[in-house]
C-alpha positions as CSV (number, residue, x, y, z in Angstrom):
1,M,0.0,0.0,0.0
2,E,3.1,2.2,0.8
3,Q,4.7,1.7,-2.5
4,V,1.1,2.6,-4.3
5,L,0.7,5.8,-2.4
6,I,4.4,6.9,-3.2
7,K,3.5,6.0,-7.0
8,A,0.6,8.1,-6.8
9,A,2.2,11.2,-5.0
10,Q,4.9,11.0,-7.7
11,L,2.4,11.1,-10.6
12,I,0.2,13.8,-9.1
13,L,3.3,15.7,-8.6
14,S,4.7,15.3,-12.1
15,L,1.4,16.1,-13.8
16,S,0.8,19.1,-11.7
17,I,4.2,20.5,-12.7
18,L,3.4,19.5,-16.4
19,V,-0.2,20.9,-16.6
20,I,0.8,24.0,-14.7
21,L,3.7,25.1,-17.3
22,H,2.1,23.7,-20.2
23,E,-0.9,26.0,-19.6
24,F,1.3,28.7,-18.6
25,G,2.8,28.4,-22.4
26,H,-0.6,29.5,-23.5
27,F,-1.0,32.1,-20.9
28,A,2.3,33.7,-21.6
29,F,1.7,34.1,-25.4
30,A,-1.9,35.2,-24.8
31,R,-0.8,38.0,-22.5
32,L,2.3,39.0,-24.9
33,F,-0.4,39.8,-27.5
34,K,-2.7,41.4,-25.0
35,T,-5.5,38.5,-25.2
36,R,-7.7,38.1,-22.1
37,V,-7.4,34.9,-20.4
38,E,-10.6,34.6,-18.1
39,K,-9.2,31.3,-16.1
40,F,-6.1,29.5,-15.4
41,Y,-6.8,26.1,-13.5
42,L,-4.7,23.0,-12.5
43,F,-7.0,20.3,-13.0
44,F,-10.6,20.7,-14.2
45,D,-13.5,22.1,-12.1
46,P,-16.9,20.8,-13.1
47,W,-19.7,22.2,-10.8
48,F,-17.0,23.5,-8.0
49,S,-13.3,24.4,-7.6
50,L,-11.0,23.4,-4.3
51,F,-9.5,26.8,-4.5
52,K,-9.9,30.0,-6.4
53,V,-8.8,33.5,-6.4
54,K,-9.1,36.3,-9.0
55,K,-6.5,38.7,-9.9
56,G,-7.0,41.5,-12.8
57,D,-9.1,39.7,-15.5
58,T,-7.8,36.1,-14.7
59,E,-9.5,33.6,-12.1
60,Y,-6.7,31.3,-11.0
61,G,-7.7,28.0,-9.3
62,V,-7.6,24.4,-8.5
63,G,-10.1,21.9,-9.9
64,W,-11.3,18.7,-8.1
65,L,-10.9,16.4,-11.3
66,P,-7.2,15.6,-11.7
67,L,-7.4,14.8,-15.3
68,G,-5.3,18.0,-16.4
69,G,-5.8,21.6,-16.5
70,Y,-6.8,24.5,-18.8
71,V,-6.9,28.3,-19.8
72,K,-10.0,29.7,-20.9
73,I,-8.8,32.3,-23.4
74,S,-11.4,34.9,-24.4
75,G,-13.2,34.7,-27.9
76,M,-12.0,31.1,-28.3
77,I,-14.1,27.9,-29.1
78,D,-12.4,25.3,-26.5
79,E,-13.7,22.8,-24.1
80,S,-15.8,25.3,-22.3
81,M,-18.2,25.5,-25.3
82,D,-19.0,29.2,-24.4
83,K,-21.6,29.6,-27.2
84,E,-23.4,32.6,-25.9
85,A,-20.2,34.6,-25.5
86,M,-19.2,33.7,-29.0
87,K,-22.7,35.3,-30.5
88,L,-21.4,38.7,-29.4
89,P,-19.3,41.0,-31.7
90,P,-15.7,40.4,-31.4
91,Q,-13.7,42.4,-29.1
92,P,-9.9,43.7,-29.4
93,W,-9.0,41.5,-26.2
94,E,-10.4,38.4,-27.8
95,F,-8.6,35.5,-29.3
96,R,-10.7,35.5,-32.6
97,S,-9.8,39.2,-33.0
98,K,-5.7,38.6,-33.1
99,K,-3.9,38.0,-36.4
100,A,-3.5,34.2,-37.5
101,Y,0.5,34.0,-36.5
102,Q,-0.5,35.4,-33.1
103,R,-3.2,32.7,-32.4
104,L,-0.8,30.2,-33.8
105,L,1.7,30.9,-31.3
106,I,-0.8,31.2,-28.4
107,M,-1.7,27.8,-29.3
108,V,1.7,26.1,-29.7
109,G,2.9,27.7,-26.6
110,G,1.9,24.9,-24.5
111,V,3.7,22.2,-26.6
112,L,6.8,24.5,-26.6
113,M,6.7,24.7,-23.1
114,N,6.7,21.0,-22.7
115,F,9.7,20.5,-25.2
116,L,11.6,23.1,-23.5
117,L,10.9,21.8,-19.9
118,A,12.1,18.0,-21.3
119,F,15.4,19.3,-22.5
120,L,15.9,21.5,-19.3
121,I,15.3,18.7,-17.0
122,Y,17.6,16.2,-19.1
123,I,20.4,18.8,-19.1
124,A,19.9,19.0,-15.2
125,V,19.7,15.3,-14.6
126,L,22.8,14.9,-16.6
127,Y,24.7,17.6,-14.9
128,A,23.6,16.4,-11.5
129,W,23.8,12.4,-11.8
130,G,25.6,11.8,-15.0
131,T,24.3,9.1,-16.9
132,Q,25.1,5.0,-16.0
133,Y,24.5,2.2,-18.3
134,L,25.8,-1.2,-18.9
135,P,27.9,-2.0,-22.0
136,T,27.0,-5.0,-24.1
137,E,30.6,-6.3,-23.7
138,S,30.3,-6.6,-20.1
139,V,27.5,-9.0,-20.2
140,K,30.5,-11.7,-20.2
141,H,28.5,-14.7,-19.3
142,G,25.6,-13.9,-21.7
143,I,22.0,-13.7,-20.8
144,M,19.2,-15.3,-18.8
145,V,15.9,-15.6,-20.9
146,Y,12.4,-15.3,-19.7
147,E,9.1,-16.7,-21.2
148,T,8.9,-14.2,-24.1
149,G,12.6,-14.3,-24.7
150,E,12.6,-18.0,-25.1
151,K,9.5,-17.7,-27.6
152,I,11.2,-15.4,-29.9
153,G,14.4,-17.9,-30.1
154,L,16.9,-16.7,-27.3
155,Q,18.4,-19.2,-25.0
156,D,20.0,-19.0,-21.7
157,G,23.7,-18.3,-22.1
158,D,23.4,-16.6,-25.5
159,K,25.8,-13.4,-25.8
160,I,24.2,-10.7,-27.8
161,L,26.5,-9.5,-30.5
162,S,24.3,-7.2,-32.5
163,V,21.0,-6.2,-34.1
164,D,20.6,-6.3,-37.6
165,N,24.3,-6.4,-37.6
166,Q,24.7,-3.2,-35.8
167,Y,26.4,-3.2,-32.4
168,I,24.1,-1.9,-29.5
169,E,26.8,-0.3,-26.8
170,N,24.0,-0.1,-24.1
171,F,22.7,-3.6,-23.2
172,H,19.4,-2.5,-21.9
173,K,18.6,-0.7,-25.2
174,I,19.0,-3.8,-27.0
175,I,15.3,-4.9,-26.7
176,P,14.2,-1.1,-27.2
177,T,16.2,-1.1,-30.4
178,V,14.6,-4.4,-31.8
179,V,10.8,-3.0,-31.3
180,L,11.5,0.7,-32.4
181,D,13.4,0.0,-35.4
182,G,11.7,-3.4,-36.3
183,A,14.7,-5.2,-36.3
184,R,14.7,-8.8,-38.0
185,T,17.4,-10.4,-36.8
186,I,19.6,-10.7,-33.3
187,Q,23.2,-11.8,-33.9
188,V,24.2,-13.9,-30.6
189,L,27.3,-16.0,-29.7
190,R,26.0,-19.4,-28.7
191,E,28.4,-22.4,-27.5
192,G,31.1,-20.8,-29.6
193,K,29.2,-20.2,-32.8
194,Q,27.6,-17.1,-34.5
195,V,23.7,-17.7,-34.7
196,D,20.8,-15.5,-36.3
197,V,17.7,-15.1,-34.3
198,E,15.1,-14.4,-36.6
199,I,12.4,-11.7,-35.3
200,S,9.1,-11.8,-37.2
201,D,6.0,-9.8,-36.7
202,D,4.4,-12.1,-34.3
203,D,7.6,-11.8,-32.1
204,L,7.7,-8.0,-32.2
205,A,3.9,-8.2,-30.8
206,L,5.2,-10.4,-28.2
207,L,8.0,-8.1,-27.3
208,I,5.7,-5.1,-27.2
209,K,3.4,-6.4,-24.6
210,S,6.1,-8.3,-22.6
211,K,7.3,-6.9,-19.3
212,G,10.6,-8.9,-19.2
213,V,12.6,-10.6,-22.1
214,M,16.1,-11.2,-20.9
215,D,18.5,-9.8,-18.2
216,P,22.3,-10.4,-18.0
217,R,23.1,-13.8,-16.7
218,L,24.2,-13.9,-13.0
219,P,26.0,-16.3,-10.7
220,F,23.9,-18.6,-8.6
221,K,24.7,-16.5,-5.4
222,C,21.4,-15.1,-4.2
223,K,18.8,-15.3,-1.3
224,T,15.1,-15.0,-0.8
225,G,13.8,-11.7,-0.9
226,K,9.8,-11.0,-0.8
227,I,7.8,-14.3,-0.5
228,L,4.4,-14.4,-1.9
229,N,1.5,-15.1,0.3
230,G,0.2,-18.7,0.0
231,S,3.2,-19.6,-2.5
232,P,5.0,-23.0,-2.3
233,A,7.7,-21.3,-0.7
234,E,5.7,-19.9,2.1
235,V,4.2,-23.1,2.5
236,A,7.4,-25.2,2.5
237,G,8.7,-22.5,5.4
238,L,11.5,-20.5,3.2
239,E,12.1,-17.2,5.0
240,K,13.3,-13.8,3.8
241,G,16.9,-13.8,3.8
242,D,17.5,-17.6,3.3
243,V,20.7,-18.3,0.9
244,F,20.4,-20.7,-1.8
245,V,22.9,-23.6,-1.8
246,G,21.3,-26.0,-4.3
247,I,18.4,-28.4,-5.2
248,D,18.1,-32.3,-4.6
249,G,21.9,-32.4,-4.4
250,H,22.8,-30.3,-7.4
251,D,24.7,-27.3,-7.4
252,F,24.6,-24.4,-10.0
253,Q,26.8,-22.1,-11.8
254,F,24.1,-19.6,-12.9
255,Y,20.8,-18.4,-11.3
256,D,18.9,-19.3,-14.5
257,Q,19.7,-23.0,-14.3
258,F,18.7,-22.8,-10.6
259,T,15.2,-21.6,-11.9
260,G,15.3,-23.8,-14.8
261,Y,15.7,-27.1,-12.7
262,I,12.8,-25.7,-10.7
263,K,10.6,-25.4,-13.9
264,S,11.5,-28.6,-15.2
265,H,9.9,-30.1,-12.0
266,K,6.5,-28.8,-12.2
267,N,4.0,-30.6,-9.6
268,E,6.9,-32.3,-8.3
269,E,8.6,-32.2,-4.8
270,I,12.0,-30.8,-4.5
271,A,14.5,-30.7,-1.8
272,I,15.9,-27.1,-1.6
273,S,19.1,-26.8,0.4
274,I,19.6,-23.3,2.2
275,L,21.7,-21.5,4.7
276,R,20.0,-19.7,7.3
277,D,21.7,-17.8,9.7
278,D,24.9,-19.7,8.5
279,Q,23.2,-23.1,9.5
280,P,22.5,-25.6,6.6
281,Q,18.6,-26.8,6.2
282,T,16.8,-28.6,3.6
283,L,13.2,-27.8,3.0
284,S,10.7,-29.9,0.9
285,V,9.0,-27.8,-1.7
286,T,6.1,-28.6,-4.1
287,V,6.8,-26.8,-7.3
288,S,3.7,-25.1,-8.7
289,E,2.0,-25.8,-12.1
290,D,3.7,-22.9,-13.7
291,G,7.1,-24.0,-12.5
292,T,7.5,-21.4,-9.9
293,I,8.0,-21.6,-5.9
294,G,6.9,-18.2,-5.4
295,F,9.6,-15.7,-4.2
296,F,11.8,-12.8,-5.4
297,P,15.5,-13.1,-5.5
298,V,18.1,-10.8,-3.9
299,F,21.6,-11.2,-5.4
300,T,24.7,-10.8,-3.3
301,E,27.3,-8.2,-3.9
302,E,29.6,-10.7,-5.3
303,A,26.8,-11.6,-8.1
304,M,26.4,-8.0,-8.9
305,S,30.0,-7.4,-9.2
306,F,30.0,-9.3,-12.5
307,L,28.1,-6.2,-14.0
308,Q,30.6,-3.6,-15.0
309,Y,28.5,-0.6,-15.2
310,E,29.9,2.7,-16.9
311,T,29.3,6.0,-15.6
312,I,29.5,9.3,-17.7
313,R,30.1,12.8,-16.0
314,Y,29.3,15.8,-17.6
315,S,30.4,19.4,-16.9
316,F,27.7,22.0,-17.0
317,L,28.6,22.9,-20.4
318,E,29.1,19.2,-21.5
319,S,25.4,18.6,-20.2
320,I,23.7,21.3,-22.4
321,P,24.4,19.6,-25.7
322,A,24.0,16.1,-24.2
323,G,20.7,16.9,-22.6
324,I,19.5,18.3,-26.1
325,K,20.8,15.3,-27.6
326,R,18.9,13.0,-25.3
327,G,15.8,15.1,-25.4
328,V,15.8,14.6,-29.4
329,S,16.6,11.1,-29.0
330,T,13.5,10.7,-26.5
331,V,11.2,12.4,-29.0
332,Q,12.1,10.3,-32.0
333,D,11.7,7.1,-29.7
334,Y,8.3,8.1,-28.8
335,L,7.2,8.8,-32.5
336,K,8.4,5.4,-33.0
337,Q,6.5,4.0,-30.4
338,F,3.4,5.9,-31.6
339,K,3.7,4.7,-35.0
340,L,3.6,1.0,-33.7
341,I,0.4,1.5,-32.4
342,F,-1.2,1.8,-35.8
343,S,0.5,-1.2,-36.8
344,P,-2.1,-4.2,-37.0
345,K,0.6,-6.8,-37.2
346,T,2.2,-6.0,-33.7
347,K,-1.3,-5.1,-31.9
348,A,0.5,-2.5,-30.0
349,Y,-2.7,-0.7,-29.3
350,E,-3.4,-3.6,-27.0
351,S,-0.6,-2.3,-24.6
352,L,-1.9,1.3,-24.6
353,G,-2.4,2.2,-20.7
354,G,-4.1,4.7,-18.7
355,F,-3.2,6.4,-15.3
356,I,-2.5,3.0,-14.0
357,S,0.3,2.3,-16.3
358,I,1.6,6.0,-16.2
359,G,1.7,5.6,-12.4
360,N,3.5,2.2,-12.6
361,I,6.5,3.8,-14.3
362,F,7.3,5.7,-11.4
363,P,9.5,3.6,-8.7
364,G,7.9,2.2,-5.1
365,A,10.3,4.3,-3.3
366,W,10.9,8.2,-3.7
367,D,13.9,8.7,-6.1
368,W,14.4,12.2,-7.5
369,H,16.8,10.8,-10.1
370,A,13.9,8.7,-11.4
371,F,11.2,11.3,-10.6
372,W,12.9,13.7,-12.8
373,N,13.7,11.4,-15.7
374,M,9.9,10.2,-15.8
375,T,8.6,13.9,-15.5
376,A,10.8,14.6,-18.9
377,F,9.5,11.7,-20.7
378,L,6.1,12.6,-19.7
379,S,6.5,16.1,-20.8
380,I,7.6,14.7,-24.1
381,I,4.5,12.5,-24.3
382,L,2.3,15.5,-23.6
383,G,4.0,17.6,-26.1
384,V,3.7,15.1,-28.8
385,M,0.0,14.0,-27.8
386,N,-1.0,17.6,-28.1
387,L,0.3,18.1,-31.5
388,L,-2.1,15.5,-32.8
389,P,-4.4,17.2,-35.3
390,I,-7.3,16.3,-33.2
391,P,-10.0,19.0,-32.8
392,A,-10.0,19.9,-28.8
393,L,-6.4,19.4,-28.6
394,D,-3.7,22.1,-29.6
395,G,-2.6,20.2,-32.6
396,G,-6.3,20.6,-33.8
397,H,-6.4,24.1,-33.6
398,V,-2.9,24.5,-34.8
399,T,-4.3,22.6,-38.0
400,F,-7.1,25.1,-38.6
401,L,-5.1,28.0,-38.1
402,L,-2.4,26.7,-40.6
403,F,-5.1,26.1,-43.0
404,E,-6.3,29.8,-42.5
405,I,-2.6,31.0,-43.1
406,V,-2.2,29.1,-46.2
407,T,-5.7,29.7,-47.7
408,G,-6.5,33.1,-46.5
409,R,-10.0,31.8,-45.3
410,K,-10.9,31.4,-41.6
411,P,-12.9,28.3,-40.9
412,G,-16.6,29.0,-39.8
413,E,-17.2,29.2,-35.8
414,K,-20.0,26.8,-36.4
415,F,-17.7,24.4,-37.9
416,L,-15.4,24.8,-35.3
417,E,-17.9,24.3,-32.7
418,Y,-18.8,20.9,-34.2
419,A,-15.1,20.0,-34.8
420,Q,-14.6,20.8,-30.9
421,I,-17.4,18.3,-29.8
422,A,-15.9,15.5,-32.2
423,G,-12.5,16.3,-31.0
424,M,-13.8,15.7,-27.5
425,I,-15.6,12.4,-28.1
426,I,-12.5,11.1,-29.9
427,L,-10.4,12.4,-26.7
428,L,-12.9,10.7,-24.3
429,S,-12.9,7.3,-26.3
430,L,-9.2,7.2,-26.2
431,V,-9.1,7.9,-22.5
432,L,-11.8,5.1,-21.7
433,F,-10.1,2.6,-24.1
434,A,-6.7,3.2,-22.5
435,N,-7.9,2.9,-18.7
436,A,-9.9,-0.2,-19.8
437,N,-6.8,-1.8,-21.0
438,D,-5.3,-1.2,-17.3
439,I,-8.3,-2.8,-15.7
440,I,-8.2,-5.6,-18.1
441,K,-4.6,-6.1,-17.0
442,L,-5.2,-6.0,-13.4
443,F,-7.5,-9.2,-13.7
444,N,-5.2,-11.0,-16.2
């Protein structure tokens, strides 16, 4: 429960920062062009608000519905659907009275703020923490694979050489590269020979949905962490901190050999040798139908020392181009992910998530490094999504404004009203679909 609350707190804080700065982008350009802003709200306020105060022509407040926020600009057809105000003659301070390029800048102000914020966060993160990664060449003992990894043709002990014959420096970017670039082969070293693992469209679909494909292979030096309630491990008497020694008299060199032995004895009783307070014990455990006994491993420092991580530090001046490069790379990767959603072969749309999925990207313990990285990523998502040419989003307004600039003809207000309604229906449908996916995943 504590982890859920921490994740929720990080999500709310992150979204609050993003919403306020996004709407401030609209607000700043509106004020620059002397356009009246009637409301500036964090979260939505149907029927009532939690807090509000009026300064000048603008009411500032906090709504009770944490689904975003908004600025209400005079003379603009938006989600408020204030048709009565639009029936009155245009006033000099209204949005509709401004020049097309001014209205365009007002509408893109929020997105510009999102991208600027993401780049500034990445610059600050790289300056403060640097960047740490696991070089692929440091994974000297190969990989241990999970169910999805096995299905696409990888095996325990494989050493990853390249993806489509291109070397990937960062081990943890191997699978994302396969998915985002639609790679067709992974080159591995298997039992001293180079092997091409073919990747089909069905394999890509599996990779998109999978929560785990592979990890670096680690020595069999671990102990029990969390034990699942009602699991075979709990029934057998395993306790947190027990050090594993072997099974049925067998010793193992690597952890995946240990789990592989368990998996090969489904519904069978095995004798697990452990050390508890440095005293040897043997416990009889009946393996479950899915080939597990229900615990999370904790690897010793000796085991983790097999992974030689690299850390790159940046001076302030070095962090600026590095942060911008990282921001641009993140935008490009997200656009590739977005493209996958429309591919019927990969069925990436089934992996769309709502607020639960977004909340779960934050760690269960408060970590400022992770928080700012996630906030920068969400800022880019918000920027890209708002650029979509859907009425009711900034991108929809921008599309109509570009049409006006190019043709010299302004879309009719009645057309804009209908487009706004259609856009709101589309957005509501997407939100419902994404959050329904979250609920389905909970029950699966």
